[in-house]
N, C-alpha and C positions, 0 to 999 in steps of 0.2 A: 406419546405426543414425543417429538423428537426435539432436545432441546438446544437452543443456540450455541454455536460454539465460542463466538465472541458477540460483546455488543458493545457498541460505539454510543459513549454519554456525549463527546462533544469534539469536536473538528473546527479548525481554523486555519488562515493562513498564518506563516511562519517566516521571519525575515534574518532572524540570527540563530546561531546553534545555540546562545545562550537560552533561547524558549525551549528547549529541548533538553530531556533526560537521558536517554540511552544514547550509548556512546557510538553504536553504528549510526543510529538516526543523525547525530552531530555532525561525523565524517560524510555523512551522505551530503548534507545540506551544505557543507563547507565545501566541497566539490563541486555542487551545483550552482552555489552563489558565484564560484569563482569564473565563471561565462556572464555575469551580470555586466549588461543589463540584457544581455542574450539569455535566452533558453537554449539549452545544450541539445545535440543531437544525439539521436541514439547512437551512432557510430563515434561520438567523442566518450562512450563509456566503454572503459575497456576491464572488465573482471580480472584482469592479471594484475592491474595498477589496483585493485581493491578487495586481495583475498582476504582481509579482516570482514569484509561483509559479507561472505559468503554464506554462511550459517542463516543471517537475517535478513538476506534480499529477496525482491520478488521482480517481476515483470511482468506488467499486462500491456496487450495491444488491442487497440481498438479496431474492428472489423469494418466495422460501420455505424451508424449514428445510434443503433440499439445494442451491440454484441461487443462484448468482448472476450478475448483468448487469455488464460495465464500460460505466459510463456517461460518462465523461469521461478521457481520456490526452492529457496534453500530450506535447509532443515528446521530452523525455529519456524519460517513462516510457512512450510508443511505442515508442520505440527499444529499451528494454530489454524488455519485456514482449511486444511485436511481437503485440499483440492487436489486434482491430479494435474500436471502440466498438458496444456492442451484443451482442459476443460473449456468451454465455452457459457458466457452467462448473458442475458439478455432483460432489457427493460422490458421486454415482453412476453418473458419468460411464465412457467406456470408459477401457479403460487398455493397449491394444496398441500405443501408440507412447510415445518416452520425454515428447515433447509432452503427450499426454494423459494419462500420470501426473503429469506436471507440475500441469496443469490440475486433476485430483481432489486432490492434495497442497495444493494454494493453497485449494481451495475447503473441505477439512476444517480448514486453517488458520482461514480467515475463520470459520466456523462455531463455532470454540471462540472466537475472538477477539472475536466479537459478544457472548459469554456475560461477558466483562471489561467494566469501566466504565473502563478505563483507556488509554491509547495506548501502542504496542507499538516498540520499535525491531527491526528487522533489519538481520542486516548478511550479506552474502556476498560470492561471485566472481560474475564475470560471464565463463564461458568461451568466449562466443559471440565475443567481442571478439579470440578467438585470440591475447591475450597474458598472460604470466602475471602475477599479481599483480594485476589490476584488480580492484576493490572495490567494493561498494555498498552505501550505507546508505538505508534507507527507514522510514518513520515512517507508521503506520496509527493513524487516531482512529476512535472510533465517533460517529456522529451520529443524530439521533432524529428519527422523523417527527413528523408532525403529532399522532399517537396516542401519542407517548410511548416508542416502541417502538425499540429499536435496529437499524435497518434499513440504514444507508448506513455506509462508511468510506471516510474522504476522507485521502489519504495524499499524499506527497511522495518523490520519491526523487533520491537524489545519487550521481555516480559520486565515489568517492573516488580521488585521486592519491595518489603518495608524499608530499606536503607535508601530508595529513590523515592520516597515520598517527601 
């Protein structure tokens, strides 16, 4: 049986960097909130303005009502998700293995998430590290395409250590 790489324990909307622990998550939320009350466009985000986020960042694109493509994964994000850039997940995907079920759950979360107009904080465990109490915090923020549709999810992820609890 393949063990899940990450386990989300809770997720909820956030409106202030004070609700976050990880520095990269706080930084991304501050940037995103600088556009309030609007949602920023994907074209508003220039990675060269956010070099400090590179290792923790990820970008997902909605391809259809059910399908999502991983577009960018920084090193930390790649190590946790273990997904290749260009990989597609679907709410209608196969669910034979734990990894496939994990992908379907994530696609369903993305579908519901993009119906919101807020960033969401996710917190959970990282059982693949084979150490107890290793947790993560991630931030998911919607971005608009040029037609003002919420098509993209930009996010950051941070591993929390004992000092972060």
